[in-house]
N, CA, C and O of each residue as an XYZ file, in Angstrom:
412
protein
N     -19.957      2.240     -2.758
C     -20.910      1.480     -3.531
C     -20.178      0.691     -4.611
O     -19.316      1.230     -5.305
N     -20.513     -0.551     -4.746
C     -19.877     -1.426     -5.722
C     -20.326     -1.095     -7.139
O     -21.485     -0.759     -7.383
N     -19.387     -1.199     -8.057
C     -19.704     -0.989     -9.468
C     -19.695     -2.312    -10.225
O     -19.652     -2.330    -11.455
N     -19.734     -3.407     -9.494
C     -19.717     -4.732    -10.110
C     -20.988     -4.951    -10.910
O     -22.092     -4.642    -10.462
N     -20.802     -5.491    -12.106
C     -21.947     -5.754    -12.974
C     -22.426     -7.197    -12.882
O     -23.512     -7.530    -13.358
N     -21.605     -8.057    -12.265
C     -22.004     -9.455    -12.128
C     -21.272    -10.076    -10.940
O     -20.441     -9.431    -10.300
N     -21.587    -11.315    -10.662
C     -20.992    -11.992     -9.514
C     -19.491    -12.137     -9.606
O     -18.788    -12.032     -8.602
N     -18.996    -12.378    -10.813
C     -17.552    -12.520    -11.011
C     -16.827    -11.227    -10.656
O     -15.788    -11.264     -9.998
N     -17.357    -10.095    -11.081
C     -16.744     -8.804    -10.763
C     -16.844     -8.499     -9.273
O     -15.933     -7.906     -8.695
N     -17.948     -8.904     -8.651
C     -18.110     -8.683     -7.208
C     -17.069     -9.485     -6.427
O     -16.475     -8.970     -5.479
N     -16.844    -10.739     -6.819
C     -15.817    -11.556     -6.166
C     -14.444    -10.917     -6.327
O     -13.659    -10.873     -5.380
N     -14.157    -10.424     -7.523
C     -12.863     -9.790     -7.780
C     -12.676     -8.546     -6.910
O     -11.578     -8.301     -6.410
N     -13.734     -7.767     -6.727
C     -13.649     -6.550     -5.906
C     -13.290     -6.852     -4.459
O     -12.600     -6.063     -3.813
N     -13.750     -7.985     -3.947
C     -13.453     -8.319     -2.546
C     -12.246     -9.254     -2.431
O     -11.986     -9.822     -1.370
N     -11.521     -9.404     -3.528
C     -10.273    -10.161     -3.497
C     -10.435    -11.662     -3.551
O      -9.564    -12.392     -3.078
N     -11.524    -12.138     -4.114
C     -11.755    -13.575     -4.219
C     -11.744    -14.017     -5.672
O     -12.092    -13.246     -6.566
N     -11.349    -15.242     -5.900
C     -11.343    -15.808     -7.243
C     -12.724    -16.343     -7.584
O     -13.496    -16.704     -6.696
N     -13.027    -16.391     -8.869
C     -14.279    -17.007     -9.302
C     -14.170    -18.534     -9.286
O     -15.171    -19.230     -9.456
N     -12.956    -19.053     -9.082
C     -12.728    -20.493     -9.084
C     -12.728    -21.047     -7.659
O     -11.981    -20.580     -6.799
N     -13.569    -22.043     -7.426
C     -13.763    -22.594     -6.080
C     -12.483    -23.179     -5.479
O     -12.223    -22.991     -4.291
N     -11.687    -23.879     -6.276
C     -10.460    -24.489     -5.751
C      -9.477    -23.409     -5.316
O      -8.852    -23.525     -4.261
N      -9.338    -22.369     -6.116
C      -8.429    -21.276     -5.757
C      -8.904    -20.572     -4.491
O      -8.091    -20.253     -3.624
N     -10.212    -20.323     -4.372
C     -10.748    -19.685     -3.156
C     -10.484    -20.550     -1.937
O     -10.054    -20.049     -0.898
N     -10.741    -21.852     -2.057
C     -10.543    -22.763     -0.924
C      -9.073    -22.820     -0.522
O      -8.751    -22.727      0.663
N      -8.183    -22.971     -1.494
C      -6.751    -23.046     -1.201
C      -6.271    -21.765     -0.532
O      -5.532    -21.816      0.451
N      -6.683    -20.633     -1.053
C      -6.223    -19.343     -0.530
C      -6.732    -19.063      0.878
O      -6.200    -18.189      1.563
N      -7.755    -19.790      1.319
C      -8.300    -19.564      2.660
C      -7.954    -20.671      3.653
O      -8.528    -20.730      4.741
N      -7.021    -21.548      3.287
C      -6.536    -22.530      4.256
C      -5.779    -21.797      5.361
O      -5.244    -20.709      5.146
N      -5.742    -22.399      6.531
C      -4.983    -21.805      7.631
C      -3.483    -21.968      7.368
O      -3.075    -22.731      6.493
N      -2.686    -21.250      8.125
C      -1.225    -21.345      8.014
C      -0.775    -22.796      8.187
O       0.033    -23.301      7.407
N      -1.307    -23.462      9.220
C      -0.928    -24.844      9.505
C      -1.314    -25.768      8.354
O      -0.548    -26.657      7.980
N      -2.501    -25.557      7.795
C      -2.950    -26.391      6.686
C      -2.060    -26.197      5.458
O      -1.714    -27.167      4.784
N      -1.691    -24.954      5.167
C      -0.776    -24.695      4.048
C       0.556    -25.404      4.272
O       1.078    -26.056      3.368
N       1.096    -25.275      5.466
C       2.399    -25.877      5.754
C       2.351    -27.397      5.625
O       3.271    -28.001      5.074
N       1.286    -28.018      6.130
C       1.154    -29.476      6.015
C       1.045    -29.899      4.557
O       1.691    -30.856      4.130
N       0.227    -29.184      3.800
C       0.041    -29.533      2.398
C       1.329    -29.336      1.603
O       1.663    -30.155      0.747
N       2.047    -28.256      1.883
C       3.316    -28.024      1.183
C       4.320    -29.129      1.512
O       5.072    -29.559      0.638
N       4.338    -29.589      2.755
C       5.254    -30.668      3.144
C       4.859    -31.984      2.473
O       5.715    -32.689      1.938
N       3.581    -32.315      2.500
C       3.119    -33.562      1.889
C       3.333    -33.574      0.380
O       3.652    -34.613     -0.198
N       3.158    -32.423     -0.255
C       3.316    -32.330     -1.710
C       4.772    -32.144     -2.122
O       5.077    -32.082     -3.313
N       5.670    -32.056     -1.147
C       7.103    -31.878     -1.403
C       7.374    -30.628     -2.247
O       8.078    -30.675     -3.256
N       6.796    -29.519     -1.804
C       6.950    -28.242     -2.497
C       8.316    -27.641     -2.188
O       8.720    -27.553     -1.029
N       9.014    -27.232     -3.230
C      10.303    -26.549     -3.119
C      10.139    -25.136     -3.673
O       9.857    -24.979     -4.861
N      10.308    -24.098     -2.840
C      10.077    -22.722     -3.302
C      10.829    -22.345     -4.577
O      10.263    -21.678     -5.443
N      12.075    -22.752     -4.710
C      12.855    -22.357     -5.886
C      12.446    -23.122     -7.143
O      12.764    -22.703     -8.256
N      11.745    -24.239     -6.970
C      11.320    -25.039     -8.122
C       9.841    -24.887     -8.437
O       9.447    -24.963     -9.601
N       9.013    -24.672     -7.412
C       7.570    -24.776     -7.585
C       6.804    -23.460     -7.483
O       5.594    -23.440     -7.709
N       7.471    -22.374     -7.153
C       6.819    -21.059     -7.093
C       7.102    -20.288     -8.378
O       8.116    -20.524     -9.035
N       6.215    -19.373     -8.735
C       6.468    -18.534     -9.910
C       7.636    -17.598     -9.647
O       8.319    -17.173    -10.580
N       7.867    -17.274     -8.378
C       8.994    -16.443     -7.972
C       9.415    -16.899     -6.581
O       8.563    -17.173     -5.736
N      10.724    -16.983     -6.333
C      11.205    -17.526     -5.057
C      10.835    -16.662     -3.853
O      10.956    -17.122     -2.718
N      10.391    -15.427     -4.068
C      10.026    -14.570     -2.938
C       8.555    -14.707     -2.541
O       8.087    -13.979     -1.666
N       7.829    -15.619     -3.164
C       6.421    -15.849     -2.813
C       6.325    -16.714     -1.559
O       7.270    -17.419     -1.204
N       5.165    -16.650     -0.891
C       4.977    -17.406      0.350
C       4.386    -18.789      0.123
O       4.607    -19.695      0.925
N       3.643    -18.960     -0.953
C       2.985    -20.232     -1.202
C       1.630    -20.341     -0.534
O       1.046    -21.424     -0.499
N       1.117    -19.241     -0.002
C      -0.181    -19.274      0.674
C      -1.333    -18.923     -0.251
O      -2.484    -18.863      0.181
N      -1.029    -18.693     -1.516
C      -2.060    -18.463     -2.521
C      -1.724    -19.346     -3.714
O      -0.556    -19.516     -4.061
N      -2.739    -19.898     -4.330
C      -2.517    -20.820     -5.438
C      -1.791    -20.144     -6.596
O      -1.042    -20.792     -7.327
N      -2.010    -18.850     -6.759
C      -1.347    -18.128     -7.850
C       0.155    -17.948     -7.616
O       0.850    -17.454     -8.504
N       0.669    -18.330     -6.456
C       2.106    -18.265     -6.181
C       2.865    -19.430     -6.819
O       4.095    -19.413     -6.866
N       2.146    -20.438     -7.309
C       2.763    -21.659     -7.823
C       2.830    -21.679     -9.343
O       1.956    -21.148    -10.028
N       3.886    -22.304     -9.854
C       3.970    -22.536    -11.291
C       3.238    -23.842    -11.610
O       2.663    -24.469    -10.721
N       3.261    -24.245    -12.878
C       2.541    -25.452    -13.304
C       2.992    -26.694    -12.529
O       2.169    -27.519    -12.133
N       4.290    -26.819    -12.320
C       4.832    -27.981    -11.604
C       4.336    -28.007    -10.161
O       3.950    -29.064     -9.662
N       4.343    -26.861     -9.486
C       3.878    -26.788     -8.107
C       2.395    -27.089     -7.981
O       1.974    -27.800     -7.069
N       1.601    -26.545     -8.903
C       0.156    -26.808     -8.885
C      -0.105    -28.292     -9.118
O      -0.981    -28.876     -8.480
N       0.648    -28.902    -10.025
C       0.481    -30.336    -10.286
C       0.793    -31.164     -9.040
O       0.095    -32.137     -8.757
N       1.831    -30.788     -8.294
C       2.175    -31.495     -7.052
C       1.052    -31.372     -6.026
O       0.687    -32.352     -5.376
N       0.507    -30.171     -5.885
C      -0.575    -29.945     -4.921
C      -1.814    -30.728     -5.335
O      -2.447    -31.370     -4.498
N      -2.165    -30.680     -6.616
C      -3.342    -31.406     -7.106
C      -3.194    -32.907     -6.867
O      -4.139    -33.569     -6.437
N      -2.009    -33.440     -7.147
C      -1.762    -34.873     -6.942
C      -1.905    -35.240     -5.471
O      -2.528    -36.250     -5.144
N      -1.339    -34.435     -4.584
C      -1.424    -34.723     -3.150
C      -2.866    -34.645     -2.657
O      -3.288    -35.471     -1.847
N      -3.620    -33.666     -3.136
C      -5.023    -33.549     -2.731
C      -5.817    -34.775     -3.187
O      -6.668    -35.268     -2.446
N      -5.547    -35.271     -4.399
C      -6.230    -36.469     -4.880
C      -5.853    -37.686     -4.042
O      -6.707    -38.517     -3.734
N      -4.590    -37.792     -3.674
C      -4.155    -38.914     -2.839
C      -4.808    -38.855     -1.461
O      -5.239    -39.880     -0.933
N      -4.881    -37.654     -0.877
C      -5.532    -37.516      0.433
C      -7.014    -37.866      0.329
O      -7.568    -38.484      1.238
N      -7.651    -37.482     -0.757
C      -9.067    -37.801     -0.950
C      -9.282    -39.300     -1.068
O     -10.256    -39.830     -0.533
N      -8.384    -39.987     -1.761
C      -8.541    -41.435     -1.908
C      -8.328    -42.154     -0.579
O      -8.931    -43.200     -0.339
N      -7.482    -41.607      0.279
C      -7.291    -42.179      1.616
C      -8.528    -41.928      2.465
O      -8.948    -42.805      3.220
N      -9.107    -40.755      2.353
C     -10.257    -40.355      3.169
C     -11.553    -41.044      2.733
O     -12.435    -41.273      3.560
N     -11.675    -41.372      1.455
C     -12.925    -41.875      0.885
C     -13.524    -43.101      1.586
O     -14.741    -43.129      1.766
N     -12.752    -44.112      1.993
C     -13.361    -45.295      2.603
C     -13.964    -45.060      3.993
O     -14.771    -45.867      4.456
N     -13.590    -43.989      4.650
C     -14.066    -43.721      6.003
C     -15.462    -43.114      5.989
O     -15.876    -42.527      4.989
N     -16.199    -43.253      7.110
C     -17.512    -42.620      7.196
C     -17.409    -41.104      7.011
O     -16.401    -40.492      7.363
N     -18.457    -40.518      6.459
C     -18.466    -39.076      6.212
C     -18.306    -38.291      7.501
O     -17.514    -37.351      7.573
N     -19.057    -38.680      8.514
C     -18.987    -38.007      9.816
C     -17.996    -38.790     10.678
O     -18.338    -39.837     11.227
N     -16.789    -38.289     10.793
C     -15.711    -39.011     11.451
C     -15.138    -38.169     12.578
O     -14.858    -36.983     12.401
N     -14.964    -38.798     13.753
C     -14.371    -38.096     14.890
C     -13.118    -38.844     15.341
O     -12.901    -39.993     14.957
N     -12.313    -38.197     16.142
C     -11.126    -38.866     16.689
C     -11.537    -40.062     17.536
O     -10.874    -41.099     17.538
N     -12.623    -39.900     18.240
C     -13.111    -40.968     19.109
C     -13.387    -42.247     18.324
O     -13.187    -43.348     18.839
N     -13.840    -42.108     17.092
C     -14.147    -43.275     16.265
C     -12.935    -44.194     16.092
O     -13.101    -45.404     15.941
N     -11.745    -43.651     16.110
C     -10.550    -44.464     15.929
C     -10.253    -45.326     17.155
O      -9.497    -46.293     17.059
N     -10.829    -44.993     18.285
C     -10.616    -45.769     19.506
C     -11.680    -46.841     19.701
O     -11.569    -47.669     20.605
N     -12.707    -46.830     18.861
C     -13.742    -47.861     18.906
C     -13.253    -49.067     18.108
O     -13.468    -49.164     16.900
N     -12.588    -49.984     18.817
C     -12.008    -51.163     18.168
C     -12.654    -52.403     18.761
O     -12.756    -52.548     19.979
N     -13.084    -53.288     17.884
C     -13.720    -54.535     18.298
C     -12.723    -55.354     19.113
O     -11.650    -55.680     18.607
N     -13.051    -55.701     20.380
C     -12.108    -56.444     21.225
C     -11.754    -57.817     20.654
O     -10.669    -58.330     20.929
N     -12.640    -58.418     19.868
C     -12.351    -59.728     19.290
C     -11.243    -59.649     18.247
O     -10.506    -60.616     18.055
N     -11.118    -58.521     17.577
C     -10.048    -58.385     16.586
C      -8.715    -58.109     17.256
O      -7.661    -58.263     16.640
N      -8.761    -57.699     18.519
C      -7.531    -57.466     19.281
C      -7.128    -58.701     20.075
O      -6.097    -58.705     20.748
N      -7.933    -59.734     19.995
C      -7.632    -60.950     20.735
C      -8.033    -60.858     22.199
O      -7.493    -61.579     23.038
N      -8.988    -59.966     22.514
C      -9.462    -59.799     23.891
C     -10.962    -60.087     23.934
O     -11.770    -59.159     23.912
N     -11.344    -61.374     23.994
C     -12.789    -61.691     23.992
C     -13.532    -61.200     25.210
O     -14.740    -61.405     25.320
C-alpha cells in the first residue's frame, strides 16, 4: 500500500519525476537517446555529471549537457513546426509534377 500523500510523492514512489520534460526524456527509446546525443554533440567526459553515466536519464547530465540537449530540441522543433501536424512518410512523396518539370 502506498504511503504517498500527494501526486508528487506517488510519482517519486514509482520512479518518475514530477517534471514533464525529465519524464519524457527518461522514457525515450535507446535509439532516440542515441540520435539525440549525436545531434546535440554530447561528450560523456564533458557533458555528464560523471563519466560512468549512460546518458539515458536527464539527471546524468551537467548544466552544459542539458543546455546542449535543450538547444537541439528547440532546433528540431523549429524544423518540425512548418510541417502539417499529422505527417506521414508518404506525404513526402506527394510532389506536384509541375514543380518537377513534368506537366
